[in-house]
C-alpha positions as CSV (number, residue, x, y, z in Angstrom):
1,X,107.6,130.6,74.5
2,X,106.6,128.3,72.0
3,X,110.4,126.1,73.5
4,X,108.3,125.9,75.9
5,X,105.1,124.9,75.2
6,X,106.8,121.8,72.6
7,X,109.0,120.9,74.8
8,X,106.2,119.9,77.9
9,X,104.7,118.0,75.3
10,X,104.8,113.9,75.9
11,X,106.7,111.9,73.8
12,X,103.8,109.7,74.7
13,X,100.3,109.7,75.4
14,X,101.2,106.6,77.4
15,X,102.5,108.7,80.5
16,X,100.1,111.9,79.6
17,X,98.1,110.8,82.7
18,X,100.3,111.2,84.9
19,X,101.3,114.7,84.6
20,X,97.9,115.4,84.0
21,X,97.0,113.8,87.8
22,X,99.5,116.2,89.0
23,X,98.6,118.9,87.9
24,X,95.3,118.6,88.8
25,X,96.2,117.9,92.3
26,X,98.7,121.0,92.2
27,X,95.2,122.9,91.5
28,X,93.0,121.4,93.5
29,X,94.8,122.4,96.3
30,X,96.1,126.2,95.0
31,X,92.1,126.8,95.7
32,X,91.8,123.8,99.0
33,X,94.0,126.2,101.3
34,X,93.1,129.7,99.5
35,X,89.4,129.2,100.3
36,X,90.2,126.9,103.6
37,X,92.2,130.1,104.7
38,X,90.0,133.1,103.8
39,X,86.6,131.7,104.0
40,X,84.9,132.5,107.2
41,X,83.8,130.8,109.5
42,X,80.3,131.1,109.6
43,X,80.0,130.2,106.1
44,X,81.6,126.6,107.2
45,X,78.2,124.6,107.6
46,X,78.8,121.3,107.2
47,X,75.2,120.8,106.8
48,X,75.5,122.9,103.8
49,X,75.6,120.3,100.2
50,X,78.6,123.3,98.3
51,X,80.4,123.2,101.3
52,X,80.4,119.0,101.6
53,X,81.6,118.6,98.5
54,X,84.2,121.0,98.6
55,X,85.1,120.2,101.6
56,X,85.4,116.3,100.3
57,X,86.9,117.2,97.5
58,X,89.8,119.3,98.9
59,X,90.2,115.9,101.3
60,X,91.1,113.8,98.1
61,X,94.2,116.7,96.9
62,X,97.0,115.5,100.0
63,X,96.7,111.3,99.0
64,X,96.0,112.3,94.7
65,X,99.7,114.5,95.3
66,X,101.3,112.0,97.6
67,X,100.3,108.7,95.2
68,X,101.4,110.5,92.0
69,X,104.9,111.6,93.4
70,X,105.7,107.6,94.0
71,X,104.7,107.2,90.7
72,X,106.5,109.2,88.9
73,X,110.0,108.9,90.9
74,X,109.4,105.3,90.7
75,X,108.9,105.4,86.6
76,X,111.6,106.9,85.9
77,X,113.9,105.4,87.7
78,X,113.1,102.2,86.5
79,X,112.7,103.6,82.9
80,X,117.0,104.7,83.4
81,X,117.8,101.4,83.3
82,X,121.0,101.3,84.0
83,X,123.2,100.4,87.7
84,X,122.2,101.8,90.9
85,X,125.1,104.1,91.3
86,X,124.8,105.1,88.0
87,X,120.8,105.4,88.0
88,X,120.8,109.9,87.0
89,X,117.5,109.2,88.9
90,X,118.7,107.9,91.7
91,X,120.8,110.5,92.4
92,X,118.7,113.4,92.0
93,X,116.4,111.8,93.7
94,X,118.1,111.8,96.8
95,X,119.8,115.6,96.1
96,X,116.0,116.8,95.5
97,X,114.7,114.2,98.9
98,X,117.1,116.3,101.1
99,X,116.4,120.0,99.2
100,X,113.0,119.4,99.7
101,X,113.1,118.9,103.7
102,X,115.5,121.9,103.8
103,X,113.3,123.8,101.6
104,X,110.3,122.6,103.9
105,X,112.1,124.4,106.8
106,X,113.0,127.5,105.3
107,X,109.5,127.9,104.1
108,X,108.5,128.1,107.9
109,X,110.6,131.1,108.2
110,X,110.0,134.9,108.6
111,X,113.2,136.8,108.0
112,X,112.3,139.3,110.0
113,X,111.9,137.3,113.4
114,X,115.3,135.3,112.7
115,X,116.7,138.8,112.4
116,X,115.3,139.6,115.6
117,X,117.2,136.4,117.3
118,X,112.9,135.5,117.7
119,X,112.3,131.6,117.1
120,X,109.8,130.0,117.0
121,X,107.6,126.7,116.8
122,X,106.5,127.4,113.9
123,X,109.6,127.2,112.4
124,X,110.7,123.5,113.4
125,X,106.7,122.4,111.9
126,X,106.4,120.1,109.2
127,X,104.3,120.3,105.8
128,X,104.2,118.8,103.2
129,X,107.0,119.2,101.8
130,X,108.9,117.5,104.6
131,X,107.0,114.2,104.1
132,X,107.4,114.7,100.1
133,X,111.3,114.4,100.6
134,X,111.5,111.6,102.9
135,X,109.2,109.8,100.6
136,X,111.7,109.9,98.1
137,X,114.7,108.5,99.9
138,X,112.5,105.8,100.4
139,X,111.3,104.9,97.5
140,X,115.7,105.2,96.6
141,X,115.9,103.3,99.3
142,X,113.5,100.2,98.6
143,X,114.7,100.7,95.1
144,X,118.1,99.8,96.3
145,X,117.7,97.3,98.6
146,X,115.8,95.5,95.3
147,X,118.9,95.9,93.5
148,X,121.2,94.9,96.1
149,X,119.0,91.6,96.5
150,X,117.4,91.2,93.9
151,X,114.1,90.8,95.6
152,X,111.6,92.4,93.9
153,X,110.6,95.8,93.6
154,X,107.0,94.8,94.1
155,X,108.1,92.8,98.0
156,X,109.8,96.2,99.3
157,X,107.0,99.2,98.2
158,X,104.2,96.7,99.2
159,X,105.3,95.7,102.7
160,X,107.0,99.3,103.2
161,X,103.8,101.1,102.2
162,X,101.3,98.8,104.2
163,X,103.9,98.8,107.4
164,X,103.5,102.9,107.3
165,X,99.7,102.1,107.1
166,X,100.2,100.0,110.3
167,X,102.4,102.3,112.4
168,X,99.7,105.2,112.2
169,X,97.3,104.3,115.0
170,X,100.1,103.5,117.3
171,X,101.8,106.9,116.8
172,X,98.4,108.5,117.4
173,X,97.8,106.6,120.9
174,X,101.8,106.8,121.9
175,X,103.0,109.6,124.2
176,X,105.6,111.4,122.3
177,X,106.5,113.6,124.7
178,X,109.8,112.9,126.1
179,X,111.3,113.6,122.4
180,X,112.6,117.2,121.7
181,X,109.5,118.8,120.1
182,X,112.2,118.9,116.7
183,X,111.4,115.4,116.9
184,X,108.0,115.3,117.9
185,X,107.1,117.1,115.0
186,X,107.8,114.1,113.1
187,X,105.1,111.8,114.4
188,X,102.3,113.6,116.4
189,X,100.3,117.4,114.6
190,X,100.2,118.8,118.6
191,X,102.9,121.4,118.1
192,X,101.4,122.4,114.4
193,X,102.7,120.0,111.8
194,X,100.7,119.8,109.6
195,X,101.6,116.0,107.9
196,X,103.2,113.7,109.2
197,X,105.5,111.0,107.3
198,X,103.4,108.7,109.3
199,X,101.2,107.7,107.1
200,X,101.2,110.2,103.7
201,X,104.4,108.1,103.0
202,X,103.0,105.4,102.6
203,X,100.9,107.0,99.7
204,X,104.0,107.8,98.1
205,X,105.0,104.2,98.2
206,X,101.5,102.9,97.3
207,X,102.0,105.3,94.9
208,X,105.5,103.7,93.8
209,X,103.8,100.0,92.8
210,X,101.5,101.9,89.9
211,X,104.8,103.6,88.7
212,X,106.5,100.1,88.4
213,X,103.3,98.6,86.9
214,X,103.1,101.5,84.1
215,X,106.6,101.4,83.3
216,X,106.1,97.5,82.9
217,X,102.9,97.8,81.3
218,X,103.2,100.3,79.5
219,X,101.3,99.1,76.2
220,X,98.7,98.3,78.4
221,X,98.6,101.8,80.1
222,X,98.2,102.9,76.0
223,X,94.8,102.0,75.6
224,X,91.7,102.8,78.0
225,X,91.2,99.1,79.1
226,X,93.6,100.0,81.3
227,X,91.0,102.4,83.7
228,X,88.9,99.7,84.2
229,X,91.0,97.2,87.0
230,X,92.1,100.3,88.2
231,X,88.8,101.4,88.5
232,X,87.9,98.8,89.8
233,X,90.0,98.7,92.4
234,X,89.5,102.3,93.6
235,X,86.0,101.4,93.8
236,X,86.4,98.0,96.4
237,X,88.2,100.2,98.7
238,X,86.0,103.2,98.7
239,X,82.8,100.8,99.1
240,X,84.0,98.0,101.7
241,X,87.0,99.5,103.2
242,X,86.0,98.6,106.2
243,X,84.6,95.4,105.2
244,X,88.0,94.5,104.4
245,X,90.1,96.1,107.2
246,X,87.9,94.1,109.2
247,X,88.1,91.0,107.8
248,X,92.2,91.1,107.4
249,X,91.8,91.7,111.3
250,X,89.8,89.3,112.0
251,X,91.9,86.6,110.5
252,X,94.9,87.4,111.3
253,X,94.0,88.2,114.7
254,X,97.1,90.0,115.3
255,X,96.8,93.4,118.3
256,X,98.1,95.9,115.9
257,X,95.4,95.2,112.9
258,X,93.2,96.1,115.1
259,X,94.8,99.9,113.3
260,X,93.9,99.4,110.1
261,X,90.1,99.1,110.8
262,X,89.9,102.3,113.1
263,X,92.3,103.8,110.7
264,X,89.9,102.5,107.3
265,X,89.4,105.8,106.0
266,X,94.0,105.6,104.3
267,X,92.3,102.3,102.3
268,X,89.2,105.3,101.4
269,X,90.8,107.4,100.8
270,X,93.4,105.3,98.1
271,X,89.5,104.3,96.3
272,X,88.4,107.5,95.3
273,X,92.7,108.6,94.1
274,X,92.9,105.4,92.2
275,X,88.8,106.2,91.1
276,X,89.9,109.4,89.8
277,X,93.4,108.0,88.4
278,X,91.2,105.5,86.2
279,X,89.1,109.0,85.1
280,X,92.5,110.8,84.2
281,X,93.7,107.3,82.1
282,X,90.4,107.6,80.4
283,X,90.3,110.9,79.5
284,X,93.6,111.3,78.4
285,X,93.7,108.4,75.7
286,X,90.4,109.8,75.4
287,X,90.8,113.6,74.5
288,X,94.9,113.7,74.3
289,X,94.7,115.4,71.3
290,X,93.2,118.3,72.9
291,X,94.7,118.6,75.9
292,X,97.2,121.8,76.4
293,X,100.9,121.4,76.8
294,X,100.4,124.5,79.4
295,X,98.1,122.2,81.4
296,X,100.7,119.5,81.9
297,X,103.3,122.0,82.4
298,X,101.6,122.7,85.7
299,X,101.5,119.1,86.5
300,X,106.2,119.3,86.2
301,X,106.5,122.3,87.9
302,X,104.4,121.3,91.3
303,X,107.6,122.3,93.4
304,X,107.0,125.7,91.8
305,X,103.5,126.3,92.2
306,X,104.2,125.2,95.9
307,X,106.8,127.6,96.8
308,X,105.9,130.9,95.3
309,X,101.7,130.1,96.6
310,X,103.0,129.6,100.2
311,X,105.7,133.1,100.6
312,X,102.1,134.9,98.6
313,X,99.5,132.9,100.7
314,X,100.9,132.8,104.1
315,X,103.5,135.2,104.0
316,X,106.4,133.1,105.1
317,X,110.0,135.4,105.0
318,X,108.1,139.0,104.9
319,X,105.7,138.2,107.0
320,X,103.5,139.7,104.4
321,X,100.8,138.0,102.6
322,X,97.0,137.0,101.6
323,X,96.8,135.9,105.0
324,X,97.3,139.0,106.8
325,X,96.4,141.1,104.1
326,X,92.7,140.2,103.8
327,X,92.4,139.0,107.6
328,X,92.1,135.1,108.0
329,X,88.6,134.0,107.2
330,X,87.2,137.0,106.6
331,X,85.9,136.7,103.2
332,X,82.2,135.7,102.1
333,X,81.6,132.3,100.0
334,X,81.5,134.7,97.0
335,X,84.7,136.4,97.5
336,X,86.5,133.0,98.9
337,X,84.8,131.4,95.2
338,X,86.5,134.8,92.5
339,X,88.7,134.5,94.7
340,X,91.0,131.1,94.8
341,X,89.6,131.4,91.1
342,X,91.6,134.3,90.6
343,X,94.7,132.5,92.7
344,X,94.4,129.9,90.0
345,X,94.4,131.5,87.2
346,X,97.9,133.8,88.6
347,X,99.2,130.5,89.5
348,X,98.3,129.4,85.6
349,X,99.9,132.4,84.3
350,X,103.4,132.6,86.3
351,X,104.0,128.9,84.5
352,X,103.1,129.9,81.0
353,X,105.5,133.0,81.3
354,X,107.6,131.0,84.1
355,X,110.9,130.1,81.1
356,X,110.6,134.1,80.3
357,X,111.3,135.0,84.5
358,X,113.7,131.9,84.6
359,X,116.1,132.9,81.6
360,X,115.9,136.5,82.8
361,X,117.4,136.1,86.5
362,X,119.7,133.7,84.8
363,X,121.1,137.0,83.1
364,X,119.7,140.1,85.4
365,X,120.4,138.5,88.9
366,X,123.9,136.3,87.5
367,X,125.5,139.7,86.2
368,X,124.5,141.5,89.0
369,X,126.2,139.0,91.5
370,X,128.8,138.2,89.8
371,X,129.2,142.7,89.7
372,X,128.4,142.5,93.6
373,X,131.2,140.0,94.2
374,X,133.5,141.5,91.9
375,X,135.5,143.6,94.8
376,X,135.7,140.5,96.8
377,X,136.6,138.6,94.3
378,X,140.1,140.6,94.0
379,X,140.8,141.4,97.0
380,X,140.7,137.9,97.6
381,X,142.9,137.2,94.9
382,X,145.0,140.3,95.8
383,X,145.8,138.5,99.4
384,X,146.4,135.6,98.0
385,X,149.1,135.7,95.7
386,X,150.6,138.2,99.0
387,X,150.6,135.1,100.7
388,X,152.1,132.5,98.4
389,X,154.2,135.6,96.5
390,X,156.2,135.4,100.3
391,X,155.9,132.0,101.0
392,X,158.0,131.6,97.7
393,X,160.5,134.7,98.9
394,X,161.0,132.8,102.5
395,X,161.9,129.2,100.5
């Protein structure tokens, strides 16, 4: 376990805030999903200060997660520095993008229903993994266009991100009923999708702008002063998102810009992301010696945490999860709060023992799989030898 802790320590405190931010986002997601799934309706009182604060903080989780994903992907692609076809981060990003989309679908399936040939609409609905996968592919496309055209990467990231936000309002108002349900799920929440690529990939693309900046100004981001402009931009968006979008719409007078005014919450939330980011930059620069390596490891294991939490909480694949065992929206406020703490504690411990678990799986499971397949391999080998021996004899 000591090796895990050592490997999880950053080589430089310059980008310490990235994994710290992702760790914060995934832990907030765990408690948010747990409480939202199991808290009884009578405790969901908008007039309650505690519930309103929790609901506000929960709303920040997805924008933070999508933005930080774009930040780290672009930072690593630029850090690699090799030509497009040799850039290992590009290759990994393409594989990971398609893998996330596939995994997003797999996590929706119930094996019992599939074995009975029962297929539900929820099997093809979209969740966060689909949108993250698509966002990764768009980031790589922007990077490839930059490399081929020599047009600055900032140009592509900014206009693609803003383009996604611009399309959000027309997407909401358009009638998509003519599309097959599979494709409807990419543009509407009507059939059970939780996240659609529009507008969420916009946060990832804007996060890519931050990744570009962190890469080119690493020395600046190694100081506490870098938190100040990030905070000021965030505060401006948080306080004046409506005025900014309304002013832009009045200045240019494009009908599509009216959608930005109606959906100004996108920039309002982006402002909050920048504020939180500035706090993490500041805190990690001041207290970097005291940040546990395990906390940073949590930030680098978000996919594992997300996948396991989905199975445990929602009972995907088996149909048996905390949602079905405890009962959906069945807990009082104290039960939900304590349960959320225990839920987080379980995943912290899981990450702590993750390398040991992986080592056991590599050894025990791989050996069992090999022993299971060995008779089939021998039999296939015998058949192939007979086939080719016979051909040789005929020749």
